[in-house]
ZAFISE-641135 format. One record per residue (C-alpha): residue number from 1; x negated, y, z; chain. Coordinates in steps of 0.05 Angstrom, whole numbers. Example, Ala and Ser with C-alpha at 12.3 -4.5 7.8 and 13.67 -1.06 7.14 Angstrom:
% residues 2
SITE   n     xx     yy     zz chain
SITE   1   -246    -90    156     A
SITE   2   -273    -21    143     A
END
This chain:
% residues 211
SITE   n     xx     yy     zz chain
SITE   1  -2268   2389   1600     A
SITE   2  -2257   2397   1675     A
SITE   3  -2200   2355   1701     A
SITE   4  -2157   2362   1763     A
SITE   5  -2201   2314   1804     A
SITE   6  -2260   2360   1790     A
SITE   7  -2223   2419   1821     A
SITE   8  -2201   2382   1885     A
SITE   9  -2269   2392   1920     A
SITE  10  -2261   2467   1907     A
SITE  11  -2195   2465   1944     A
SITE  12  -2228   2430   2003     A
SITE  13  -2283   2482   2004     A
SITE  14  -2232   2539   2005     A
SITE  15  -2194   2507   2062     A
SITE  16  -2255   2494   2105     A
SITE  17  -2286   2562   2089     A
SITE  18  -2223   2600   2106     A
SITE  19  -2213   2560   2170     A
SITE  20  -2285   2572   2193     A
SITE  21  -2278   2646   2176     A
SITE  22  -2215   2650   2219     A
SITE  23  -2250   2615   2277     A
SITE  24  -2307   2665   2271     A
SITE  25  -2257   2723   2274     A
SITE  26  -2227   2694   2337     A
SITE  27  -2295   2682   2367     A
SITE  28  -2310   2757   2361     A
SITE  29  -2255   2769   2413     A
SITE  30  -2277   2715   2461     A
SITE  31  -2322   2760   2505     A
SITE  32  -2261   2804   2519     A
SITE  33  -2207   2750   2523     A
SITE  34  -2247   2707   2572     A
SITE  35  -2246   2762   2624     A
SITE  36  -2171   2776   2618     A
SITE  37  -2143   2706   2606     A
SITE  38  -2192   2660   2642     A
SITE  39  -2223   2705   2694     A
SITE  40  -2194   2758   2739     A
SITE  41  -2233   2815   2709     A
SITE  42  -2185   2868   2736     A
SITE  43  -2170   2935   2705     A
SITE  44  -2239   2942   2675     A
SITE  45  -2231   2878   2634     A
SITE  46  -2162   2900   2610     A
SITE  47  -2188   2967   2587     A
SITE  48  -2247   2934   2552     A
SITE  49  -2200   2887   2516     A
SITE  50  -2154   2944   2499     A
SITE  51  -2212   2984   2469     A
SITE  52  -2234   2922   2429     A
SITE  53  -2166   2910   2398     A
SITE  54  -2156   2984   2386     A
SITE  55  -2222   2987   2349     A
SITE  56  -2200   2927   2308     A
SITE  57  -2134   2962   2292     A
SITE  58  -2170   3026   2272     A
SITE  59  -2221   2989   2228     A
SITE  60  -2223   3010   2154     A
SITE  61  -2170   2976   2113     A
SITE  62  -2220   2935   2072     A
SITE  63  -2236   2898   2136     A
SITE  64  -2164   2876   2143     A
SITE  65  -2158   2863   2068     A
SITE  66  -2218   2817   2072     A
SITE  67  -2186   2776   2128     A
SITE  68  -2121   2770   2090     A
SITE  69  -2157   2753   2025     A
SITE  70  -2195   2697   2059     A
SITE  71  -2130   2670   2088     A
SITE  72  -2100   2672   2018     A
SITE  73  -2159   2632   1992     A
SITE  74  -2144   2579   2045     A
SITE  75  -2072   2575   2021     A
SITE  76  -2095   2570   1949     A
SITE  77  -2141   2513   1969     A
SITE  78  -2083   2476   2002     A
SITE  79  -2039   2486   1941     A
SITE  80  -2094   2460   1896     A
SITE  81  -2099   2395   1936     A
SITE  82  -2023   2389   1940     A
SITE  83  -2012   2397   1866     A
SITE  84  -2024   2323   1853     A
SITE  85  -2035   2294   1922     A
SITE  86  -2061   2224   1933     A
SITE  87  -2004   2182   1962     A
SITE  88  -2050   2154   2015     A
SITE  89  -2075   2223   2037     A
SITE  90  -2018   2270   2024     A
SITE  91  -1997   2273   2097     A
SITE  92  -2067   2298   2115     A
SITE  93  -2057   2354   2065     A
SITE  94  -1987   2371   2088     A
SITE  95  -2011   2371   2160     A
SITE  96  -2069   2417   2142     A
SITE  97  -2024   2466   2106     A
SITE  98  -1973   2465   2164     A
SITE  99  -2027   2480   2216     A
SITE 100  -2056   2535   2173     A
SITE 101  -1988   2566   2166     A
SITE 102  -1978   2562   2242     A
SITE 103  -2043   2600   2251     A
SITE 104  -2020   2654   2202     A
SITE 105  -1952   2661   2236     A
SITE 106  -1984   2669   2304     A
SITE 107  -2031   2721   2275     A
SITE 108  -1975   2761   2242     A
SITE 109  -1925   2757   2299     A
SITE 110  -1969   2762   2360     A
SITE 111  -2037   2791   2342     A
SITE 112  -2015   2843   2291     A
SITE 113  -1958   2866   2335     A
SITE 114  -2004   2867   2395     A
SITE 115  -2056   2908   2358     A
SITE 116  -2002   2958   2338     A
SITE 117  -1981   2962   2412     A
SITE 118  -2053   2976   2431     A
SITE 119  -2054   3034   2383     A
SITE 120  -1985   3063   2401     A
SITE 121  -1984   3045   2475     A
SITE 122  -1913   3017   2468     A
SITE 123  -1910   2946   2496     A
SITE 124  -1835   2937   2496     A
SITE 125  -1809   2896   2555     A
SITE 126  -1878   2875   2581     A
SITE 127  -1935   2914   2613     A
SITE 128  -2003   2923   2583     A
SITE 129  -2035   2867   2623     A
SITE 130  -1983   2817   2600     A
SITE 131  -1989   2841   2528     A
SITE 132  -2065   2834   2528     A
SITE 133  -2059   2764   2557     A
SITE 134  -2008   2745   2505     A
SITE 135  -2057   2766   2451     A
SITE 136  -2113   2726   2485     A
SITE 137  -2069   2665   2491     A
SITE 138  -2049   2672   2418     A
SITE 139  -2123   2670   2399     A
SITE 140  -2129   2604   2438     A
SITE 141  -2070   2575   2400     A
SITE 142  -2101   2597   2334     A
SITE 143  -2166   2562   2353     A
SITE 144  -2128   2497   2369     A
SITE 145  -2090   2495   2303     A
SITE 146  -2151   2515   2261     A
SITE 147  -2192   2461   2295     A
SITE 148  -2135   2414   2278     A
SITE 149  -2143   2434   2204     A
SITE 150  -2217   2417   2207     A
SITE 151  -2201   2350   2241     A
SITE 152  -2151   2332   2188     A
SITE 153  -2198   2351   2131     A
SITE 154  -2254   2312   2165     A
SITE 155  -2208   2252   2174     A
SITE 156  -2187   2257   2101     A
SITE 157  -2259   2258   2079     A
SITE 158  -2276   2198   2121     A
SITE 159  -2215   2160   2097     A
SITE 160  -2233   2173   2024     A
SITE 161  -2306   2155   2037     A
SITE 162  -2287   2090   2071     A
SITE 163  -2237   2072   2017     A
SITE 164  -2289   2084   1963     A
SITE 165  -2339   2042   2003     A
SITE 166  -2289   1984   2008     A
SITE 167  -2275   1989   1933     A
SITE 168  -2350   1991   1918     A
SITE 169  -2362   1929   1961     A
SITE 170  -2303   1894   1929     A
SITE 171  -2326   1908   1858     A
SITE 172  -2397   1888   1876     A
SITE 173  -2373   1822   1905     A
SITE 174  -2330   1811   1843     A
SITE 175  -2390   1824   1799     A
SITE 176  -2433   1776   1839     A
SITE 177  -2379   1722   1835     A
SITE 178  -2370   1734   1761     A
SITE 179  -2446   1728   1751     A
SITE 180  -2448   1663   1790     A
SITE 181  -2389   1636   1750     A
SITE 182  -2423   1655   1685     A
SITE 183  -2488   1623   1708     A
SITE 184  -2453   1558   1727     A
SITE 185  -2415   1557   1661     A
SITE 186  -2480   1567   1623     A
SITE 187  -2513   1511   1663     A
SITE 188  -2454   1465   1649     A
SITE 189  -2456   1481   1575     A
SITE 190  -2531   1468   1575     A
SITE 191  -2521   1402   1610     A
SITE 192  -2465   1384   1561     A
SITE 193  -2510   1399   1502     A
SITE 194  -2566   1358   1532     A
SITE 195  -2518   1300   1545     A
SITE 196  -2491   1306   1474     A
SITE 197  -2561   1304   1446     A
SITE 198  -2578   1242   1486     A
SITE 199  -2514   1208   1463     A
SITE 200  -2529   1223   1390     A
SITE 201  -2600   1197   1398     A
SITE 202  -2575   1131   1428     A
SITE 203  -2523   1123   1372     A
SITE 204  -2579   1135   1322     A
SITE 205  -2623   1083   1355     A
SITE 206  -2566   1032   1355     A
SITE 207  -2553   1043   1281     A
SITE 208  -2628   1033   1265     A
SITE 209  -2629    968   1303     A
SITE 210  -2567    942   1267     A
SITE 211  -2597    959   1200     A
END
């Protein structure tokens, strides 16, 4: 029967898969964000970015549902690993979940609101250029926190691998020392038997001479 430890790798796969999917979604906006946030692309770059985010907002609902479903899978993966966390690694897991939640909050509060503003043309107290740049900056923050998730998961994998390696080396050394001890004990017993046999032989020779 499958135990909890057998399900933990599935949780890791869900976290990494959802994180990489999110980075891919952000990457699709990079050609537009780079001209508005990092370069002075002017009005043409702003309009191109506006058209891109408007197309994203007008995409069929299954597209949005897919993104949200993948994000849910990432949360499920985190909850799987946090159900019975290893005491030595639980802070890696809490950190990963916290960063993943930060990415979701930025997406819901900045990107989704920004996309709706692209569709309605209502930007509140900021102009369209500032609004587009806020969305681009939000994508950068999402990249940073998602990369942080990958770093924590990678660090956790290395820590577990190194711990298992140390345990394996320790057990191997213990086994070698136990084998040496058993070999020495067997040699001592063999020598003791040989000495006992010699002693009995001498005693027998002495008795024969007396008789």
